[in-house]
Residue, then its C-alpha position, 0 to 999 in steps of 0.5 A: m602230773i606234768k613237771d615244769k621244766g625250765l622254770k626255777r625256785k626263786v620265790g621264798v616265804f617273804g616273796l609269796s606272802a607279799n604276792i598274795i597280800n599285794i593281790i588281796i589288798g587292792s583297790g577295795i579296802f579303800v572303798l569297802p569301810a563306807i559300805v559295811a558300815s551302811y550295813l552294820g554301822a558301828s558293829s562292822i568290824i564283826a563282819y570283819l572276823f566272821c568273813g575272815l574266819l570263813m576265808a580261812t578255812i578256804m585258804l587252808c583247803f588252798a595251803e594243803a593243795g598247795s603243799k601236795v601239788t607244787n606245779t606251777g598253776g595255782p587251783y587249776t593245777y590242784i584241780e587237774t591233778a585231783f579230777g583230770d583234764y576236763a575239771g582242769f579245763v574248766g577250772g582253769f578257763f574259769a580262772v584266766g577269765s576271771n583274772l582278765f575281766a578284773d584286770a581290765a576293770v582295775s586298769n580302767a579305774l587305775v586310769n579314771v583316778i589318774a583322769s580325775a586330775y589329768p582330764i586328758f587321759e579320760n577318753g581318746l588316744p591318750r587313754i589307749l596309750f596309758l593303758f598300753i604302757l601299763f600293760y606292756g611295761l609290766v609284760y617287759v618287767n615280768v618277761i626278763g625274769l621272775k627276780q624282777g616281777i617278784g621284786l616289783v610286787k614286794f616294792n608295791t606291796i610295802i608302798k601301799l601298806i605304808p599310807l594304811l599303817l601310818l592311818i592306823a597308827i596315828g588315826f587312833k588319836d582321833v577315834s571317838l570311842s563312843n563312834l564304836y559303841f553298839q547295843k546288839l549284834p546284827s542279825f545273822q542275815t544282815l551279817g550273811e549279806t555283809s559277808l557276801i560282799l566283804f567275801f570278795a574283798f579277801q579274794g586274791c590268795e588263789t592268783g598269789i600261789i600260782v607261782g607254785g612251780e617257782v617256789v623254794n620248798p613249796k610243801r613247806t613254803i606255801p602253807k607258811a605264806i598263807l597263814i602270814s598272808i590271811t592273817t596280815v590281811m585280817v588285822v589290817y582290815i579290822l584295824i582299818q575299819t575301827v579307825a574309819q569308824g571310830v573317827l567318822g562315826d555315823t557319817l561313814p556311810n556317807f563317804t561311798a567314793a573315798p572313806l580312807a581319804e575322808t578320814a585320812k583329811v581328818v586325821f592328817g589335814n588334806f595331805g592325808y586326803l592326797l596321800l590316800i588317793i595316791g595310796a589308792v593308785v599305788s594299790m591298784f598298780g600294785y594289783m595290776s603288777g601282781t596279776i600279770l606276774n601270776s595270771p599268765r602262768i595259768v595259760y602256761a600250765l594249761a598249754r603245758d598239761k596240753v589241756i589246750p592245744i597250743t604248745a608255745l604257750s607253754r614255752i619257757h625263755k631260754s635266757f630269762a627262764t619265765p613263760h615269756i609267750a603265755i605273758i605277751v598273750y594274756a597281756t594283750i588279751g587284757f589290754i583289748l579287754a580294757i580298751s574295748g569296755s566290753f567286758e561289763q557284760l561278762a562281769v557277771i560271770a567273773s564274779s561267780s568264777m571264784l566262788i567255783l574255783y574255790l570249790g573246786v580246790a576244797l573237793s581237790v584236798m578230799k580227793l588228793r588225800k586219797s591219791d598217790i601223790d607223795h604226801k611226805g612232808s606236805f601240810k595237812i589241815p587238823g580235824g580231818w574232813t571237818v575243814p574241807i567241809i566247812a568250806i565246801a558248805i560256806i561256797i555252797y551258801f555264797l553261790s546260792s546268793l547269786s542272781v539268776n542271771e549270774i547262775i544262768g551266765t556261769g551255767l552257759f560258760i561251763v556248757a561253752l566250755t564243754l563243748i570246746f573241750f570234747g570237741m578239741k578231743f574228737l579233733k584230736r582223735r580224728r588226727n591221730d586215727 
């Protein structure tokens, strides 16, 4: 395992927790309540509890792996350390690819919301210019220093939570208990289908802990931050669903575009609707600020470990102590995808990428326990192999629910990565000979 050189450990528990929460609580929570209610009605809260507990088993695997492998790179680094270059190469590109497609989608969603108020941004040069300023403005902030990047993330996390917490705190006065009453528990099949949708709303921890090589006392900080963040997300999600269901009742599934804004309109009036729309914009911007901080560090880690043969991507800026070239290259690819829209054809691959990464991390936990890595002071999941095995079973269950096209697309992507990896190995061997 190659150590990070030039990076500085400045991220504490609050910074890392904010980083994870900022990524997980994205734009999804602003539309999810209506979708979940359409499946389960008043019993929707059970799905949040069920999915949150399932996700907690996976996050415990991340906590243990992150406390043992403390380099920058997140899930890629855990998989590469446990299983070697090939597994790391595949896992790393799944992580980078999935994040790039998500960035393209979220940045377009952000400009679409802005365009709904200012139609000039719908098409053409103004739209491209907006996306350029978004991507490269965040590049500038994250290149000039980790402190600035993580500072923006902390600010965005607090700002995005304010409208949600206000809606929770004040919205309970308008909650009708009859809207929360349900006569029977949902079937396991319906609960499973709903949890598959919700599962993606709980994703993001894997991106938030990529900065492991810049975390203060990572063996303690990473598990603590994961516990704080997943607990916070679960509580906020459950309370938001309770208020939305309690206020709107059976009409909640009708407001698929902006259910929380509609709930806020009842609670606060027209001001509330505007507040939650602004909250959605801030939330999407917060996601973008978090992903431009975190995701390029996978690219840096791949180059650092010589998994990809472009050493420039592993350079650390002498003054700012940031992987500046990796940040610029990553954002440039994201910007190109965002303005081209061609990412839509590949989005099906992105949807399964995180599940495969999660599977790799859960397996890594089992392998790392048997490795010669220094385990002193690291976090270990209680209960032996129980939690990793449950996590693996959950991930396989979700993978089995993917469509045939998604499975074929994912398989072809792995084949392509395999050919590229062994092709590079062959060329490198020929050069050395």
